[in-house]
C-alpha positions in Angstrom: 68.0 205.2 259.7 64.7 204.1 258.1 62.7 205.6 261.0 64.6 208.9 260.8 63.8 209.2 257.1 60.1 208.9 257.9 60.2 211.8 260.4 59.0 215.3 259.6 61.2 218.2 260.5 58.9 218.7 263.6 59.8 215.1 264.9 56.6 213.1 264.3 56.8 210.3 261.8 55.1 211.0 258.5 52.2 208.7 258.1 51.7 207.2 254.7 49.3 204.7 253.0 47.2 202.8 255.4 48.9 204.4 258.3 47.4 207.8 257.4 44.0 206.1 256.5 43.9 204.4 259.9 44.6 207.6 261.7 41.7 209.4 260.2 39.0 209.7 263.0 35.9 209.6 260.8 35.4 205.9 260.4 35.6 202.6 262.4 38.8 200.9 261.8 39.9 197.3 262.2 43.7 197.5 261.8 45.8 194.4 261.3 49.4 195.4 262.1 52.4 193.1 262.5 55.2 193.9 264.9 57.4 196.8 263.9 55.0 198.5 261.5 54.3 201.6 263.6 50.9 200.6 265.0 51.5 202.5 268.3 52.4 205.7 266.4 49.2 205.3 264.3 47.1 204.9 267.5 48.7 208.0 269.0 48.2 209.9 265.8 44.5 209.0 265.8 44.2 210.5 269.3 46.0 213.7 268.2 43.6 213.9 265.3 40.5 213.5 267.4 41.7 216.3 269.7 42.4 218.5 266.8 38.7 217.9 265.7 37.6 219.3 269.0 36.8 216.0 270.7 36.5 216.3 274.5 39.6 214.5 276.0 37.3 212.7 278.5 35.3 211.2 275.7 38.4 209.2 274.4 39.0 205.8 275.9 42.3 203.9 275.1 42.6 200.3 276.3 45.9 198.7 276.2 47.2 195.2 277.3 49.7 196.2 280.1 50.1 198.9 282.6 53.5 199.6 281.0 51.8 200.0 277.7 49.3 202.3 279.1 51.9 204.4 280.8 54.0 204.6 277.6 51.0 205.7 275.6 50.0 208.4 278.1 53.5 209.6 278.2 54.0 209.8 274.4 50.7 211.8 274.0 51.5 214.2 276.9 55.0 214.9 275.7 53.9 215.7 272.2 51.0 217.9 273.3 53.4 219.7 275.8 55.9 220.1 273.0 53.3 221.7 270.7 52.7 224.5 273.3 56.2 226.1 272.8 57.1 224.7 269.4 58.1 227.1 266.6 55.4 227.6 263.9 57.3 225.8 261.2 58.0 222.8 263.2 54.4 222.7 264.5 53.2 223.0 261.0 55.3 220.1 259.8 54.0 217.9 262.7 50.4 218.6 261.8 51.2 217.9 258.1 52.9 214.6 259.1 49.6 213.7 260.8 47.7 214.4 257.6 46.2 217.7 258.7 46.3 221.0 256.9 48.3 222.7 259.7 46.8 226.1 259.0 47.1 229.1 261.5 43.7 228.3 263.2 44.6 224.6 263.7 48.2 225.5 264.9 46.5 227.8 267.5 44.2 225.0 268.6 47.1 222.5 268.9 48.9 224.9 271.3 45.8 224.7 273.6 45.4 221.0 273.7 47.9 220.3 276.5 46.1 222.6 279.0 42.6 221.3 277.7 43.7 217.7 278.6 45.0 218.8 282.0 41.8 220.7 282.8 39.4 218.1 281.5 37.1 216.6 284.3 38.2 213.0 285.3 41.8 213.5 284.3 41.5 214.0 280.7 42.1 211.1 278.2 41.3 207.7 279.8 44.3 205.5 279.0 44.4 202.2 280.9 44.4 198.4 280.8 41.1 196.6 280.4 41.3 195.6 284.1 41.9 199.2 285.1 38.8 200.3 283.1 36.8 197.6 284.9 38.1 198.6 288.2 36.9 202.3 287.7 33.6 201.1 286.4 32.9 198.8 289.3 34.1 201.4 291.9 31.1 203.5 290.8 28.6 200.5 291.1 30.0 198.2 293.8 26.8 197.1 295.5 25.2 196.4 292.1 28.2 194.3 291.2 28.0 192.5 294.6 31.3 193.8 295.7 32.5 195.3 298.9 32.4 199.1 298.6 36.1 200.3 298.5 37.4 197.0 297.2 41.0 197.0 296.0 42.6 194.8 293.3 45.2 192.3 294.4 48.7 192.5 293.0 50.3 189.3 291.7 52.5 188.7 294.7 49.7 189.4 297.2 47.3 187.1 295.2 49.8 184.2 295.4 50.1 184.6 299.2 46.5 184.9 299.8 45.8 181.8 297.6 48.2 179.7 299.7 46.7 181.0 302.9 43.2 180.1 301.8 44.5 176.5 300.9 46.2 176.1 304.2 43.0 177.4 306.1 40.9 175.0 304.2 43.1 171.9 305.0 43.4 173.0 308.7 39.6 173.2 308.9 39.2 169.8 307.3 41.6 168.2 309.7 40.0 169.8 312.7 36.5 168.6 311.5 37.8 165.2 310.9 37.1 165.4 307.1 40.0 163.6 305.3 38.5 163.7 301.8 40.0 167.2 300.9 43.4 166.1 302.3 43.5 162.9 300.4 42.3 164.5 297.1 45.1 167.2 297.2 47.6 164.5 298.1 46.6 162.5 295.2 46.8 165.6 293.0 50.2 166.4 294.1 51.4 162.8 293.4 50.0 163.0 289.9 50.8 166.6 288.9 53.5 167.7 291.5 53.1 170.4 294.1 53.2 173.2 291.5 50.7 171.4 289.2 48.3 170.8 292.1 48.3 174.5 293.0 47.9 175.5 289.3 44.9 173.1 289.1 43.3 174.6 292.2 43.9 178.1 290.8 42.2 177.2 287.7 39.2 176.0 289.6 39.1 179.3 291.5 39.0 181.1 288.2 36.3 179.0 286.8 33.2 179.5 289.1 30.8 179.1 286.3 32.2 175.7 285.2 32.2 174.4 288.7 28.8 175.8 289.4 27.5 173.6 286.4 28.6 170.5 288.1 26.2 168.3 290.2 26.5 167.9 293.9 29.5 166.2 295.4 28.1 162.7 295.3 27.1 163.2 291.7 30.3 164.4 290.2 32.0 161.0 289.7 28.9 159.4 287.9 28.6 162.7 285.8 32.3 162.3 284.7 32.0 158.6 284.1 29.1 159.1 281.8 30.9 161.9 280.0 33.8 159.5 279.3 31.6 156.6 278.4 32.5 154.5 281.4 30.1 152.1 283.1 29.0 152.8 286.7 29.9 150.7 289.6 33.2 148.9 290.5 35.5 149.2 287.4 38.1 147.0 288.9 35.5 144.2 289.4 34.3 144.8 285.7 37.8 144.4 284.4 38.3 141.2 286.5 35.0 139.9 285.0 36.3 140.6 281.5 39.3 138.6 282.2 37.4 135.6 283.2 37.2 132.4 281.1 33.7 133.3 280.0 34.5 136.8 278.8 38.1 136.5 277.6 39.1 134.5 274.4 41.2 132.0 276.2 41.1 129.6 273.3 42.8 132.2 271.0 45.4 132.9 273.8 46.2 129.2 274.0 46.8 129.0 270.2 49.1 132.1 270.6 51.1 130.3 273.3 51.3 127.1 271.3 52.6 129.0 268.3 55.2 130.8 270.4 56.3 127.4 271.9 56.6 125.9 268.5 58.8 128.9 267.4 61.5 127.4 269.4 63.3 130.7 270.3 63.9 132.1 273.8 61.6 135.0 273.0 58.9 132.6 271.9 59.4 130.5 275.0 59.1 133.7 277.2 55.8 134.7 275.6 54.5 131.1 275.8 55.3 131.0 279.6 53.6 134.5 280.1 50.5 133.4 278.3 50.3 130.0 280.3 51.0 132.0 283.6 48.2 134.3 282.7 45.8 131.5 281.9 46.5 129.9 285.3 46.0 132.9 287.3 42.9 134.2 289.1 40.7 136.9 287.5 42.2 139.5 289.9 45.8 138.6 289.1 44.9 138.4 285.4 43.7 142.0 285.5 47.0 143.1 287.1 49.0 141.3 284.5 47.2 142.8 281.4 50.1 145.1 280.5 52.5 142.1 280.5 50.1 140.1 278.4 49.8 142.9 275.8 53.6 142.8 275.3 53.1 139.5 273.4 51.3 141.3 270.6 52.5 145.0 271.0 55.8 146.8 271.3 56.5 149.4 274.0 55.2 152.0 271.5 51.9 150.2 271.1 52.7 148.9 267.6 52.0 145.4 266.4 54.9 143.1 266.6 56.0 141.4 263.4 55.3 137.7 263.2 58.1 135.5 261.9 57.6 132.9 259.3 57.9 130.1 261.8 55.1 131.7 263.8 52.9 131.9 260.8 53.9 128.2 259.9 52.8 127.1 263.4 49.6 129.3 263.3 48.5 130.7 260.0 46.0 133.0 261.8 48.7 134.4 264.2 48.6 138.0 262.9 44.8 138.3 263.4 44.9 136.4 266.8 47.7 138.8 268.1 46.0 141.9 266.9 42.8 140.8 268.7 44.8 140.1 271.8 46.5 143.4 271.7 43.2 145.3 271.1 41.5 143.6 274.0 44.4 144.1 276.5 44.5 147.7 275.4 40.8 148.2 275.8 40.7 146.7 279.3 43.8 148.7 280.4 42.4 151.9 278.9 39.0 151.2 280.8 40.8 150.9 284.1 43.0 154.0 283.5 40.1 156.1 282.3 38.1 155.1 285.3 41.0 156.0 287.6 41.4 159.3 285.8 37.7 160.1 286.2 37.7 159.1 289.9 40.8 161.3 290.5 39.3 164.2 288.5 36.0 163.9 290.3 37.7 164.2 293.8 39.9 167.0 292.4 36.9 169.0 291.1 35.1 168.6 294.4 38.1 169.9 296.4 38.6 172.5 293.8 35.1 173.7 294.3 35.7 173.9 298.0 39.0 175.7 297.5 37.3 178.2 295.1 34.8 179.0 297.8 37.5 179.3 300.5 39.5 181.7 298.2 36.5 183.8 297.5 35.9 184.1 301.2 39.4 185.1 301.9 39.2 187.8 299.2 35.9 189.1 300.4 37.3 189.1 304.0 39.9 191.7 303.1 37.8 193.5 300.5 40.1 192.5 297.5 39.4 191.2 294.0 41.8 189.5 291.5 41.9 190.4 287.8 39.6 187.6 286.8 37.0 188.9 289.5 37.2 192.4 287.7 36.3 191.0 284.3 33.6 188.6 285.5 32.0 191.2 287.8 31.9 193.7 285.0 30.5 191.2 282.5 27.8 190.3 285.1 27.1 193.9 285.9 26.5 194.9 282.2 24.3 191.8 281.7 21.9 192.5 284.8 18.5 193.4 283.9 17.7 197.0 284.5 20.9 198.2 286.2 23.0 196.8 283.3 21.2 199.2 280.8 21.8 202.1 283.2 25.5 201.4 283.4 25.7 201.2 279.6 23.8 204.4 279.3 26.3 206.1 281.7 29.2 204.6 279.7 27.6 205.9 276.5 27.2 209.5 277.8 30.9 209.6 278.7 32.5 207.8 275.7 32.6 208.8 272.0 35.7 207.1 270.8 37.3 203.7 272.0 40.8 202.7 270.8 42.1 199.2 271.6 45.7 198.2 271.4 47.0 194.6 271.2 43.4 193.5 270.4 44.6 190.0 269.7 45.2 189.6 273.5 41.5 190.4 274.3 39.5 187.4 275.5 35.8 186.7 275.0 34.6 188.2 278.3 36.7 191.3 277.6 35.2 191.6 274.1 31.8 191.5 275.8 32.7 194.4 278.0 34.0 196.3 274.9 30.7 195.4 273.1 28.7 196.8 276.0 30.7 200.1 276.0 30.5 200.5 272.2 27.1 199.1 271.2 25.5 202.6 270.9 28.2 203.5 268.3 26.4 201.3 265.8 22.8 202.5 266.1 22.8 205.6 263.8 22.7 208.8 265.8 21.8 207.1 269.0 21.6 209.2 272.2 24.3 211.7 270.9 22.8 213.4 267.8 25.4 215.0 265.5 28.4 213.3 267.2 30.6 210.9 265.2 31.6 208.0 267.4 34.2 205.5 266.4 35.9 202.2 267.5 39.5 201.8 266.5 41.1 198.4 267.0 44.7 197.3 266.2 46.2 193.9 266.7 48.0 191.1 265.0 46.1 187.9 264.3 49.2 185.9 264.1 50.1 186.8 267.7 46.7 185.6 269.0 47.9 182.1 269.0 50.0 182.8 272.2 46.7 182.6 274.2 47.4 185.4 276.7 44.6 185.6 279.4 42.8 182.8 277.6 42.6 184.5 274.2 42.2 182.5 271.0 42.3 183.5 267.3 38.7 182.6 266.9 37.7 185.4 269.4 39.7 188.0 267.4 37.9 186.9 264.3 34.6 186.8 266.0 35.0 190.5 267.2 35.9 191.6 263.9 32.9 190.1 262.3 30.6 191.3 265.0 31.6 194.9 264.8 31.7 194.9 261.0 28.1 193.6 260.8 27.0 196.2 263.3 28.6 199.0 261.4 27.2 197.8 258.1 23.6 197.6 259.5 24.0 201.2 260.8 25.4 202.6 257.5 23.2 203.9 254.8 25.1 203.7 251.6 22.5 205.7 249.6 22.7 208.7 251.8 26.2 208.2 253.2 24.8 208.5 256.9 26.6 206.5 259.4 30.2 205.5 260.1 32.0 203.3 257.6 34.0 200.2 258.9 37.5 200.1 257.3 39.5 196.9 257.3 43.1 198.0 257.0 46.6 196.3 257.4 50.1 197.5 258.0 52.7 195.2 256.5 55.7 197.5 256.0 58.1 196.8 258.9 60.5 199.3 260.3 62.1 196.7 262.5 63.1 193.6 260.4 65.0 193.2 257.1 63.4 191.8 253.9 64.9 188.2 254.2 63.6 187.8 257.7 60.1 188.8 256.6 60.2 186.6 253.5 60.9 183.7 255.8 57.9 184.7 258.1 55.6 184.7 255.0 56.9 181.4 253.8 56.5 179.8 257.3 52.9 181.1 257.6 52.1 179.8 254.1 53.6 176.4 254.9 51.6 176.1 258.2 48.3 176.9 256.8 45.0 176.1 258.5 44.3 175.1 261.3 47.8 175.9 262.5 46.9 179.6 262.7 43.2 179.3 262.6 41.0 180.5 259.7 43.3 183.3 258.9 42.2 183.9 255.3 44.2 185.8 252.9 47.2 187.5 254.4 49.2 190.2 252.7 52.9 189.7 252.2 55.2 191.6 254.5 57.5 194.3 253.2 60.6 195.8 254.9 61.6 199.4 255.2 65.0 198.4 256.8 67.9 198.2 254.3 70.5 195.6 254.6 71.0 191.8 254.9 69.2 189.5 257.1 69.2 185.8 257.9 67.1 183.1 259.5 68.9 180.0 260.6 67.1 177.0 261.9 69.0 174.8 264.3 68.2 171.2 264.9 65.7 170.6 267.7 67.3 169.8 271.0 65.9 167.0 273.1 66.8 165.4 276.4 68.1 162.4 274.5 70.7 164.6 272.8 72.7 165.3 275.9 73.5 163.8 279.4 73.5 165.4 282.8 76.5 167.8 283.2 76.7 167.8 287.0 74.6 167.3 290.0 74.7 171.0 290.8 72.5 171.7 287.8 70.2 168.7 288.3 67.2 171.1 288.6 67.6 172.0 285.0 66.7 169.7 282.1 69.3 168.0 280.0 67.9 169.6 276.9 67.9 173.1 278.4 71.6 172.7 279.4 72.6 171.5 275.9 70.6 174.3 274.2 72.2 176.9 276.4 75.7 175.5 275.8 75.2 175.5 272.1 74.0 179.0 271.9 76.8 180.3 274.0 79.4 178.3 272.0 78.0 179.8 268.8 78.2 183.4 270.1 81.7 182.8 271.2 82.6 181.4 267.8 81.2 184.5 266.0 83.2 186.8 268.2 86.4 184.7 267.9 86.2 184.2 264.2 85.3 187.9 263.5 82.1 187.4 261.8 81.0 190.5 260.0 78.0 192.7 260.8 77.3 193.7 257.2 74.9 196.5 258.0 77.7 198.3 259.9 80.7 197.1 257.9 82.5 195.8 261.0 83.0 192.6 263.0 80.3 191.6 265.5 80.7 192.9 268.9 79.0 191.5 272.0 76.5 194.4 272.3 75.3 193.6 268.8 73.7 190.3 270.0 70.4 189.9 271.7 69.0 186.5 272.7 65.2 186.3 272.8 63.6 183.5 274.9 59.9 182.4 275.3 60.0 183.2 279.0 62.4 184.3 281.6 63.0 180.9 283.1 65.7 178.3 283.4 67.0 178.8 279.9 67.5 182.5 280.4 69.4 182.2 283.7 71.5 179.3 282.3 72.4 181.3 279.2 74.0 184.0 281.3 76.1 181.5 283.1 77.2 179.7 279.9 78.2 183.1 278.2 80.2 183.9 281.2 81.8 180.5 281.1 82.7 181.1 277.4 84.3 184.4 278.2 81.6 186.4 276.5 80.6 189.8 278.1 77.0 189.7 278.9 74.6 192.4 280.3 72.3 189.8 281.9 68.6 189.4 281.7 66.4 192.4 281.2 64.4 191.6 284.3 66.1 190.1 287.5 64.2 188.2 290.1 66.4 188.3 293.2 64.7 185.4 294.9 64.7 183.1 291.9 68.2 181.4 292.2 68.3 178.3 294.5 71.2 179.8 296.4 69.2 182.8 297.4 66.2 180.7 298.3 68.4 178.5 300.6 69.7 181.7 302.4 66.1 182.9 302.7 65.2 179.5 304.3 68.0 179.9 306.8 67.0 183.4 307.7 63.3 182.4 308.1 64.3 179.5 310.4 66.4 181.8 312.6 63.5 184.1 313.0 61.0 181.3 313.4 62.6 178.1 314.7 59.2 176.4 314.8 58.8 176.7 311.1 59.3 173.1 310.0 59.0 173.9 306.3 61.9 176.4 306.5 63.9 173.9 308.5 63.2 171.2 305.9 64.4 173.5 303.1 67.4 174.4 305.2 68.4 170.8 305.9 68.5 169.7 302.3 70.3 172.8 301.1 74.1 172.8 300.7 74.4 174.8 303.9 73.7 171.6 305.9 73.5 168.9 303.3 
């Protein structure tokens, strides 16, 4: 209802306040817009107003976060321009007025020609793409300069996963054939510590971090480098710990006093601790090192906290608290030394094999003339930074682009901001190479959403980009003459999606978190709602694995906390429907189609929720995206099919043998 009230008779929403100000294409705009405030409509309106001012469609570059977002934006603009061609004069006038334009006869005549102008524009008209799509088109024009194979193609996610596994298998086969067991042992150790999926994720991270790997020393120097970084001594750490457990280095006199006090305590616990201390004192240095965790239990609880000393212990040894604290600290120090050394050594081997894998994966991609999304970004940054050719590429970009619009800017990482900086740097040097042409940067995003860290983003990058472009615009703007383009910081806080109580809770939560929870967010404006009606935010108790027990072996692959949470949500929904809870905004009881459950990711919880709702007798439409091969039952059937087709496939046979099909 609220959205309908904002629409002009011609159909476009009527822009008001900061929406109208942000859509004016005569200034740089950094727009902070929360979800549901109409930011996408503002971005589209700015494109319309640019075209109405005679801007060449090919000079407009819109960058969005996803392919779906780019397609939706392109469709929205094309449909409106096509509608203007045959729209009645009154409706078209209302549309243009809703945008903040005068809507006069000349402008209406121009508006009717824009659809054909966009279609006939060289290069396909307005460029609307993801940042990766933009990089791909740029690199395609300079493949040799970017050190890429001419005619390269980007890898899709599924193909990338297959190629990554093939590169790993090829690397291990080569190592086995050449008699090198170091990579095989390193990956085995990684799999034991992180699990198979964790080991693959680590190797993938290595493949995506060539600069970091290149900064490491040669293979033999990686372990000493890490040990120095962690403050560890060189040499045999196990021998060092054993030396520290010897009578000359360890305070055995204090330990004997602790043992005597526990013996005098006269309890079973005291006797156990006294026996443990005496056993440790009688052991060899190597055995003492192995028994450090047991010895620490005399002074520390399982949580690492100091044990309370009874009055009898203090009577037997007045300095018992200090002695026990020193014992616990020394044991913890030596145990930590051994663990940090083991971690450093494992990480060193992992980084060495990770560097080998990164090289193998790079060769595999180059062999088929493919690049992944990270390659597109890295290659573009390197191309723009190259002496000589980088300046030429930026010049060519500058000649083709007058207006850049960035959607979901909070999801832009540092390297992507560098690319945008390279494309827009001439916008901030006065007239530059395009005398008489106003050139603008429009950026819209939500600082609060930057915390999700998509593609390696961080709130600090969002804040850095704002400061960088604001300073550049200020340096190029002459306040005395008014020459240059102003930089406007605007915000949209009126939501057309959430009711007032919900937004009040959001404001209260942000205020309570403060810094550094959301970074240096500064002053935030309070949210306002354009949606009438009630709203409620209910906080449920946190669910942990300790709250529930396993509910059956057939669901053993799902954590106890996940199962319990799914059961509670399904039971709550069933209770609302059974008790006839009222949907106050509609004046009727809640129906199943009124309920939407949002999850952080489409994982175990999403799948289990569907099953629990079915079990409660609640009609459910299912998840919004279905992965047919995700359920274990489907994977078992696929393993059976693969084994039938390839009986020598031992992995498929192993999967089949442990499945319920054979058991």
